[in-house]
C-alpha positions in Angstrom: -11.1 23.4 29.0 -11.5 26.0 26.2 -11.0 29.0 28.5 -7.7 27.6 29.9 -6.3 27.2 26.4 -7.6 30.6 25.5 -5.8 32.4 28.4 -2.5 30.4 27.9 -2.3 31.4 24.2 -3.7 34.9 24.6 -6.0 34.3 21.7 -9.4 35.7 20.8 -12.5 33.8 21.9 -14.1 32.1 18.9 -17.1 29.8 18.9 -19.0 27.7 16.4 -20.6 29.4 13.4 -23.4 28.6 11.1 -24.2 30.2 7.8 -27.7 31.4 8.5 -28.1 34.6 10.6 -29.2 33.7 14.1 -30.7 37.0 15.3 -34.2 35.9 15.0 -33.7 32.3 16.2 -34.7 31.6 19.8 -32.7 29.1 21.7 -32.6 27.7 25.3 -29.6 29.1 27.2 -28.3 27.8 30.5 -25.1 29.7 31.3 -24.1 30.1 35.0 -22.4 33.2 36.4 -18.7 32.8 35.7 -15.6 34.5 34.3 -16.1 35.9 30.8 -13.4 33.8 29.3 -15.6 30.8 29.9 -19.0 32.3 29.6 -18.6 33.8 26.1 -17.4 30.5 24.4 -20.2 28.7 26.2 -22.8 31.1 24.9 -21.4 30.9 21.4 -21.6 27.1 21.6 -25.2 27.1 22.7 -26.2 29.7 20.2 -24.2 28.2 17.4 -22.8 31.6 16.4 -19.2 32.8 16.0 -18.0 35.4 18.6 -14.6 37.0 18.5 -13.2 38.9 21.5 -9.7 40.0 22.4 -8.3 37.7 25.2 -6.7 40.7 27.0 -10.1 42.5 27.2 -11.7 39.6 29.0 -9.2 39.0 31.8 -10.7 39.8 35.2 -14.3 40.2 33.9 -17.1 38.1 35.3 -20.6 37.8 33.7 -24.0 37.1 35.2 -26.1 34.0 34.7 -28.2 33.7 31.5 -31.1 31.2 31.5 -34.2 30.7 29.5 -35.5 30.8 25.9 -34.5 34.0 24.0 -32.8 35.0 20.7 -29.0 35.1 20.5 -28.5 38.9 20.6 -30.7 39.2 23.7 -28.8 36.5 25.4 -25.5 38.2 24.5 -26.6 41.6 25.7 -27.7 40.1 29.0 -24.4 38.3 29.4 -22.2 41.4 28.9 -24.5 43.8 30.8 -22.6 45.6 33.5 -19.2 44.7 31.9 -16.9 46.9 29.8 -17.6 44.7 26.8 -19.7 45.9 23.9 -20.7 44.6 20.5 -18.4 46.2 18.0 -19.5 44.6 14.8 -22.2 42.1 13.8 -22.6 41.0 10.2 -25.0 38.2 11.0 -22.2 35.6 10.9 -19.5 36.9 13.2 -20.0 39.0 16.3 -17.0 41.0 17.5 -16.7 42.2 21.0 -14.5 45.1 22.2 -13.8 46.5 25.6 -14.9 50.1 26.2 -12.0 50.7 28.6 -9.5 51.1 25.8 -8.7 50.4 22.2 -7.2 47.1 21.1 -3.5 47.0 20.8 -1.3 45.0 18.4 -1.8 41.8 20.3 -5.6 42.1 20.1 -8.0 42.1 17.2 -6.7 44.5 14.6 -10.0 44.9 12.7 -13.1 43.2 11.7 -12.8 40.8 8.8 -11.1 37.6 7.9 -7.7 36.4 6.7 -6.0 33.0 6.0 -3.5 30.8 7.8 -1.0 28.7 5.8 1.7 26.4 7.1 3.1 22.9 7.4 2.8 20.2 10.0 6.1 18.4 10.9 6.6 15.2 12.9 9.7 15.6 15.0 9.8 11.8 15.8 10.1 10.6 12.2 11.6 13.7 10.6 8.8 13.8 8.0 6.0 16.2 7.2 2.5 14.9 8.2 -0.3 14.1 5.8 -3.9 14.2 7.0 -3.2 16.0 10.3 -6.4 17.7 11.6 -5.8 21.5 11.7 -8.5 23.7 13.3 -9.0 27.2 14.6 -10.0 26.7 18.2 -13.6 27.5 19.0 -14.7 27.6 15.4 -15.8 25.3 12.6 -12.8 26.3 10.5 -10.6 23.3 9.8 -8.6 21.5 7.2 -6.5 18.4 6.7 -2.8 18.7 5.8 -1.8 17.7 2.3 0.7 15.1 1.2 3.7 17.3 2.0 2.2 18.6 5.3 0.8 21.8 3.8 -2.5 23.2 5.2 -4.7 26.1 4.4 -7.3 27.7 6.6 -9.5 30.4 5.1 -12.1 32.7 6.6 -10.2 33.0 9.8 -11.3 36.0 11.9 -8.7 38.7 12.2 -6.7 38.7 15.5 -4.7 36.4 17.6 -6.2 33.0 16.8 -5.2 29.6 18.3 -4.6 26.9 15.8 -4.9 23.3 17.2 -3.3 20.4 15.4 -4.1 16.7 16.2 -2.7 13.5 14.8 -3.1 10.0 16.1 -0.2 8.8 18.3 1.3 12.3 18.6 0.8 15.0 21.2 -1.7 17.7 20.4 0.0 21.0 19.3 -1.2 24.6 19.7 0.2 27.7 18.1 -1.0 31.3 17.8 -1.4 32.9 14.4 -1.7 36.7 14.2 -4.3 37.0 11.4 -4.6 40.3 9.5 -7.8 40.8 7.5 -7.2 40.1 3.8 -3.7 38.7 4.4 -2.1 35.3 4.8 -0.5 34.4 8.1 2.3 31.7 8.0 2.4 29.2 10.8 4.5 26.0 10.9 3.5 23.4 13.6 5.7 20.7 15.1 4.1 17.5 16.5 6.0 15.5 19.1 5.5 11.8 20.2 4.3 11.3 23.7 7.6 9.5 24.5 9.5 12.7 23.6 8.3 14.3 26.8 7.4 11.3 28.8 7.8 11.5 32.6 8.4 8.7 35.1 6.2 8.1 38.1 9.2 7.3 40.2 12.8 6.2 39.8 11.8 2.6 39.2 9.0 3.1 36.8 9.2 4.0 33.1 6.0 4.6 31.2 6.3 4.3 27.4 3.5 5.5 25.2 4.1 5.4 21.5 2.6 4.1 18.3 4.2 3.0 15.0 4.0 5.9 12.7 2.8 3.8 9.8 -0.2 2.6 11.8 -1.0 6.2 12.9 -0.8 7.3 9.3 -3.2 4.6 8.2 -5.7 5.6 10.9 -5.6 9.3 9.8 -5.9 8.3 6.2 -9.0 6.3 6.8 -10.5 9.2 8.7 -9.9 11.6 5.9 -10.9 9.3 3.0 -14.2 9.9 1.2 -14.4 6.2 0.4 -14.0 2.9 2.2 -10.3 2.2 2.2 -7.5 0.6 4.2 -4.0 2.0 4.1 -0.8 0.3 5.3 2.5 2.2 5.5 5.6 0.4 4.1 7.4 0.7 7.4 4.9 -1.5 9.1 6.7 -4.7 8.2 10.3 -3.6 7.7 12.5 -5.1 4.9 10.8 -7.8 2.9 12.5 -10.6 1.0 12.8 -9.7 -2.7 10.9 -6.4 -2.1 7.8 -8.4 -2.8 4.5 -6.5 -2.8 2.6 -9.8 -2.4 4.4 -10.6 0.8 3.5 -7.2 2.1 -0.2 -7.4 1.1 -0.8 -10.8 2.7 -0.9 -8.9 6.0 -3.7 -6.6 4.9 -7.3 -7.4 5.9 -10.0 -7.9 3.3 -7.9 -9.6 0.6 -6.7 -13.1 -0.3 -3.8 -14.1 -2.5 -3.3 -16.6 -5.3 0.0 -18.5 -5.0 2.1 -20.5 -7.5 4.2 -22.8 -5.3 5.5 -20.5 -2.6 5.2 -17.2 -4.5 2.2 -14.8 -4.3 1.1 -14.0 -7.8 -2.3 -12.2 -7.7 -4.8 -10.6 -5.3 -8.5 -11.2 -4.7 -10.6 -8.4 -3.1 -13.8 -9.7 -1.6 -13.3 -13.1 -3.1 -13.6 -11.8 -6.7 -11.4 -13.0 -9.5 -8.1 -11.0 -9.7 -9.1 -9.5 -13.1 -11.8 -7.5 -11.4 -9.3 -5.5 -9.4 -6.8 -2.9 -10.7 -3.3 -1.9 -9.6 -2.1 1.7 -9.9 1.1 3.5 -9.0 0.3 7.1 -7.8 -3.0 6.7 -9.6 -1.5 5.6 -12.9 -2.6 2.3 -14.4 -0.1 -0.6 -14.7 0.2 -2.6 -17.9 -0.7 -6.3 -17.5 1.6 -8.7 -19.5 2.9 -11.3 -16.9 3.4 -15.0 -16.6 -0.1 -15.7 -15.4 -1.8 -13.2 -17.7 -0.6 -13.0 -21.3 -3.6 -11.4 -22.9 -6.0 -10.2 -20.2 -6.3 -7.3 -17.7 -4.9 -9.0 -14.5 -1.8 -7.6 -12.8 0.8 -9.8 -11.1 3.2 -9.2 -8.3 6.0 -10.2 -10.6 5.8 -6.7 -12.2 6.0 -4.5 -9.1 8.3 -3.9 -6.1 7.9 -2.4 -2.7 11.1 -0.3 -3.4 10.3 3.4 -3.2 6.8 2.8 -2.0 5.6 4.9 1.0 2.3 3.1 1.5 -0.3 0.8 -0.1 -3.9 1.9 -0.4 -6.7 -0.7 -0.7 -9.8 1.1 -2.0 -12.8 -1.1 -1.5 -15.0 1.5 -3.1 -14.0 3.8 -5.9 -13.9 7.6 -6.1 -14.3 9.9 -9.0 -10.6 9.9 -9.7 -10.4 6.1 -10.2 -11.2 4.0 -13.2 -14.7 2.6 -13.0 -13.8 -0.9 -14.4 -12.7 -2.2 -11.0 -15.8 -3.8 -9.3 -13.4 -5.7 -6.9 -11.6 -2.5 -5.9 -8.4 -0.7 -6.5 -4.9 -1.1 -5.0 -2.7 2.0 -5.3 1.1 2.1 -4.6 2.0 5.5 -3.3 5.6 6.6 -3.9 8.0 8.3 -1.6 9.0 11.8 -2.5 11.4 14.5 -1.3 8.9 17.0 0.2 7.9 14.4 2.8 11.0 15.1 4.7 12.9 18.1 6.1 16.5 18.0 4.9 18.5 15.5 2.9 18.1 11.8 3.2 20.7 9.2 2.2 20.2 5.6 3.2 22.1 2.5 2.1 21.3 -1.1 3.2 23.3 -4.2 2.5 22.3 -7.7 3.5 22.0 -11.3 2.4 19.0 -13.5 1.5 18.9 -17.1 2.5 16.2 -19.7 3.3 16.1 -22.8 5.4 17.5 -24.7 2.3 20.5 -22.4 2.0 24.1 -23.1 3.0 27.4 -21.2 2.9 28.8 -23.6 0.3 27.8 -24.0 -3.4 25.9 -27.1 -4.4 25.3 -29.1 -7.6 21.9 -28.8 -9.1 20.2 -30.8 -11.9 22.0 -28.8 -14.6 25.2 -30.4 -13.3 26.6 -26.9 -12.3 27.5 -25.5 -8.9 25.2 -22.8 -7.6 25.4 -20.5 -4.6 22.5 -20.7 -2.1 22.9 -17.4 -0.3 22.7 -14.2 -2.3 23.4 -10.5 -1.5 20.7 -7.8 -1.3 21.1 -4.1 -1.4 18.9 -1.0 -1.2 19.7 2.7 -1.6 17.5 5.7 -0.9 18.1 9.4 -1.6 16.0 12.5 -1.2 16.8 16.2 -1.2 15.2 19.6 -1.9 16.8 22.2 -4.2 16.2 25.7 -5.6 15.1 27.3 -2.3 12.7 24.5 -1.5 10.9 24.4 -4.9 12.5 21.3 -6.4 12.3 17.9 -4.7 14.1 14.7 -6.0 13.7 11.3 -4.4 15.4 8.1 -5.8 15.2 4.6 -4.5 16.7 1.4 -5.9 17.2 -2.2 -4.8 18.7 -5.5 -5.8 17.5 -8.9 -4.4 18.1 -12.5 -5.3 16.9 -15.7 -3.7 17.2 -19.5 -3.8 14.4 -21.8 -2.8 14.6 -25.6 -2.8 11.0 -26.7 -3.8 11.2 -30.4 -3.0 8.0 -32.4 -3.4 6.8 -36.0 -2.9 3.3 -36.8 -4.2 1.3 -40.0 -3.9 -1.8 -40.4 -6.2 -4.6 -42.9 -5.4 -6.7 -45.2 -7.5 -10.3 -45.7 -6.5 -11.4 -49.1 -7.9 -14.9 -50.3 -8.7 -14.8 -52.9 -5.9 -14.2 -50.2 -3.3 -10.5 -50.8 -3.0 -8.3 -47.7 -2.7 -4.6 -48.1 -3.4 -1.8 -45.8 -4.8 -1.2 -46.0 -8.5 1.6 -43.4 -8.9 4.3 -41.8 -6.8 6.2 -38.7 -7.9 9.5 -37.2 -6.5 10.6 -33.8 -7.6 13.6 -31.8 -6.5 12.9 -28.3 -7.8 15.6 -25.7 -7.0 14.4 -22.2 -8.1 16.3 -18.9 -8.4 14.6 -15.5 -8.5 16.1 -12.1 -8.9 14.7 -8.6 -8.9 16.1 -5.2 -9.8 13.9 -2.2 -9.0 14.1 1.6 -9.1 11.7 4.5 -8.3 12.2 8.2 -9.2 10.0 11.0 -7.9 10.5 14.6 -9.0 8.4 17.6 -7.8 8.7 21.2 -8.8 6.6 23.9 -7.0 6.2 26.6 -9.7 4.2 28.7 -7.3 2.2 28.4 -4.1 -0.7 27.0 -6.2 1.0 25.2 -9.1 3.1 22.0 -8.8 4.6 19.9 -11.5 5.4 16.2 -10.7 6.8 13.1 -12.2 6.5 9.6 -10.9 8.4 6.7 -12.5 9.5 3.2 -11.7 11.2 0.2 -13.2 11.1 -3.4 -12.1 12.8 -6.4 -13.7 12.0 -9.8 -12.2 13.2 -13.1 -13.5 12.9 -16.7 -12.4 14.9 -19.8 -13.3 14.0 -23.3 -12.1 15.0 -26.9 -12.5 12.2 -29.4 -12.0 13.4 -33.0 -12.1 10.3 -35.1 -11.9 10.6 -38.9 -11.4 7.4 -40.9 -11.6 6.9 -44.5 -10.7 3.6 -45.4 -12.5 1.6 -48.6 -12.1 -2.0 -47.7 -12.9 -4.6 -45.0 -13.4 -7.2 -43.3 -11.2 -9.6 -46.2 -11.8 -7.2 -49.2 -12.4 -4.1 -50.7 -10.9 -1.2 -53.0 -11.9 -0.4 -53.9 -8.3 -1.0 -57.5 -7.3 -4.2 -58.4 -5.4 -2.4 -58.8 -2.1 -0.9 -55.3 -2.3 -1.7 -52.7 0.4 -1.2 -49.0 0.7 2.0 -49.7 2.6 3.2 -52.7 0.7 2.9 -52.7 -3.1 4.0 -55.4 -5.5 4.1 -54.7 -9.3 5.0 -57.3 -11.9 6.0 -56.5 -15.5 3.2 -56.8 -18.0 4.9 -56.2 -21.3 3.4 -52.7 -21.9 4.1 -49.1 -21.1 1.4 -49.0 -18.4 4.1 -49.9 -15.7 7.1 -47.6 -16.0 9.7 -45.4 -14.4 9.2 -42.0 -16.1 11.5 -39.0 -15.8 10.7 -35.4 -16.9 13.5 -32.8 -16.7 12.2 -29.3 -17.0 14.5 -26.3 -17.1 12.8 -22.9 -17.5 13.6 -19.2 -17.5 11.2 -16.2 -17.6 11.8 -12.5 -17.3 9.3 -9.8 -16.6 10.5 -6.2 -17.3 8.0 -3.4 -16.4 8.1 0.4 -16.7 5.8 3.2 -15.6 6.1 7.0 -16.2 3.4 9.4 -14.9 3.7 13.2 -15.2 1.2 15.4 -13.3 0.2 19.1 -13.1 -1.6 20.1 -10.0 -3.3 23.4 -9.3 -4.6 24.0 -5.8 -6.0 27.1 -4.1 -8.1 27.5 -0.9 -11.3 26.0 -2.4 -10.5 24.5 -5.8 -8.2 21.8 -7.0 -7.4 20.6 -10.5 -5.1 17.7 -11.3 -4.1 16.7 -14.9 -2.3 13.3 -15.0 -0.8 11.4 -17.9 0.7 7.9 -17.8 2.6 5.4 -19.8 3.2 1.8 -18.6 4.7 -1.2 -20.3 5.1 -4.8 -19.2 6.5 -7.9 -20.9 6.8 -11.6 -20.2 9.8 -13.2 -22.0 10.1 -17.0 -21.9 13.5 -18.4 -22.8 15.2 -21.8 -23.1 17.3 -22.6 -26.3 18.8 -19.1 -26.4 20.1 -19.7 -22.9 21.5 -23.1 -23.7 19.0 -25.6 -22.6 15.7 -27.4 -23.5 12.4 -26.5 -22.0 11.8 -30.2 -21.2 13.2 -33.7 -21.9 11.4 -37.0 -21.1 12.7 -40.5 -20.7 11.1 -43.8 -19.5 12.0 -47.3 -18.6 9.2 -49.8 -19.3 8.4 -53.5 -18.7 9.7 -53.5 -15.1 8.7 -55.1 -11.9 9.3 -53.7 -8.4 8.1 -53.6 -4.8 7.4 -50.5 -2.7 7.2 -50.4 1.1 6.7 -47.6 3.7 6.0 -47.6 7.4 2.5 -46.0 7.3 0.0 -44.5 4.9 1.1 -41.0 6.1 4.7 -41.6 5.4 6.7 -40.7 2.2 9.7 -42.8 3.2 9.3 -45.4 0.4 11.8 -48.3 0.1 12.0 -49.3 -3.6 13.3 -52.7 -4.9 13.4 -53.6 -8.6 12.4 -57.2 -9.2 12.3 -57.4 -13.1 13.3 -55.6 -16.3 16.4 -53.6 -17.3 18.2 -52.1 -14.3 16.9 -48.6 -13.6 20.3 -47.5 -12.2 21.8 -47.5 -15.8 20.8 -44.4 -17.9 21.5 -46.4 -21.1 18.5 -48.6 -20.5 15.9 -45.8 -20.8 13.9 -45.4 -24.0 14.9 -48.7 -25.4 12.0 -51.2 -25.2 9.2 -48.9 -26.1 9.3 -45.7 -28.3 8.5 -42.6 -26.2 7.8 -40.4 -29.2 8.9 -36.8 -29.3 10.6 -36.3 -26.0 12.6 -33.0 -26.5 10.6 -29.8 -26.3 11.6 -26.1 -26.7 9.5 -23.0 -26.6 10.4 -19.3 -26.6 7.8 -16.6 -26.6 7.0 -13.0 -25.7 3.9 -11.2 -24.4 3.9 -7.4 -24.5 1.4 -4.9 -23.2 1.5 -1.1 -23.3 -1.0 1.2 -21.6 -1.5 5.0 -22.2 -3.7 7.0 -19.9 -4.9 10.5 -19.2 -7.0 11.9 -16.4 -8.4 15.3 -15.3 -9.5 15.4 -11.7 -11.4 18.3 -10.2 -12.4 19.1 -6.6 -14.4 22.0 -5.3 -15.1 22.9 -1.7 -18.0 25.0 -0.6 -20.5 25.6 2.2 -24.3 25.2 2.1 -26.1 26.7 5.1 -22.9 26.3 7.1 -22.4 22.7 6.1 -19.1 22.0 4.2 -19.4 20.0 1.0 -16.8 18.7 -1.4 -17.7 18.1 -5.1 -15.5 15.6 -7.0 -15.5 15.3 -10.8 -13.4 14.8 -13.9 -12.7 12.4 -16.7 -10.1 10.0 -18.1 -9.2 7.6 -20.8 -7.0 4.5 -21.1 -5.7 3.0 -24.3 -4.0 -0.4 -24.5 -1.7 -1.8 -27.2 0.4 -4.9 -27.5 0.3 -8.6 -28.4 -0.6 -11.8 -26.5 1.9 -14.6 -26.1 3.7 -15.2 -29.4 6.6 -17.4 -30.1 7.6 -20.8 -31.5 7.3 -24.3 -30.1 9.0 -27.4 -31.4 9.5 -31.0 -30.3 11.7 -33.8 -31.5 12.7 -37.3 -30.7 16.0 -38.3 -29.2 15.2 -41.8 -28.0 17.8 -44.6 -27.9 17.5 -47.2 -30.7 15.2 -50.1 -30.0 16.6 -53.1 -28.3 17.8 -55.9 -30.5 
């Protein structure tokens, strides 16, 4: 296999190397007589040394069999005995062979020594540069993974024509020849193609399709390259999501569970731990935490974040040196899209509509006595381009979404009596139309000051608000341990007689609420990277607010009314049915609003409450990475430090209540 690639590319033969000199080490060799282009790589593999030979010098040469226990140099001399090959250089690490029939030419090894290979890996199927592609020099241990923008660096590459092999899940393996000059850097760009790009058909009636979603392939390669236990899902895996909701995206990820409020995902649990034990970051920058379900703690909510402009979501089950250590549950990082991911300009615009099963084309009256639309427009725009001869990249994404959901609910509560009897004591009906709206934007700017120094800025904004009208109607005739129903009542036929108290009543609660959650994040970064050392200095500022409003928008938070001293019957076809048939048998007619709050004082039944929660977070991090070899084994050392400061105030505001009951009956 290796010899075929070697001849096709005209490269030098290179085999596995170890750091310690192998001259004195004896090994068992079993190499049959065969062409030199196969024998030399096989000897290098069995000896665990690195051998370089010009491909052109090996053509037409056959070598004898070498078998038995001996040291590496003895085995090599036996292998090339009787051939024009000779050992040209041997520094204990790399052995270079030359042909005695003539000097090497430009296409052969120029001189002993090593150089570097740099380039980028490009996916022709998606039009994006590839992150975490495996890049190796064929026949050696020299390898690297491509960076976020597809860049790769190979150091210590033997001088000569070397074959570089690039592999990536779901794409065809690519090979390219780099002409390496000692002490210099060879540039080499590699293009990967999907299998379907060159697919062939077995006959005219058969079409074989072999492809993989690029997001899934990206996740596989990400997990392979990660130093920690993590899962990665690319944003293109599930297409467009209603409201750009991160929670709706994450519910498809393994290893997590979500907390819901009604139909909306609000928080995440990793490994079953409370949401406050897991942290959210955007491009490594910590998010502030003031939201509707967390006014003074450290828990993030999906209200404050959007999938807009997000390339992928990383679920880190274990932490690395670059992550905050106060996340025993794990860390979730939203990674932004940026311009250097692509080749050329990108301009994308999407326009659509959002509707649910409750929606309709016409407007409808809701409990606020106003007409409302039930289908709303949505829009998204994306732009990315590179300027200044490829040194400045700008990517911008923005979206608008709005949604209507009719949250109807019917609830029957049961009374468990001391005599063992079980019977309903309360039935609640609630039409609850809810409107949500989100505006989001994401800006990424990158400037390559040099081959080693990059300045970056990541920023995003999200504004999410919700307005809902909950009109509760309760028919109450007992408690969890007592009932006002007659003795002959059953779970399907209930008879309630008036008792002169408030214990039996028709009680309405009209709740109208509005809440807005604006959130910002700005994260500058300076990154220095050479062949073996990386340093990243990151700063961040994030802000999140939760603003509760009622009176300033023209309504009360809640109003209560009741009709007491009534009698009625309730019937339904079965205990599993909510199709109650109600008949009033005594008391003021419940169909007349003027009869409510007349016989018994309800107390303060008008409530209003406006409040704000604010949280700001400042952070700074220095991350260091050093790559080195110990006895031929590659190691990566991670280190650094960071700090996070939080300011702000928990929920503050005013709450008042008043009485607006009708005058008592005369």
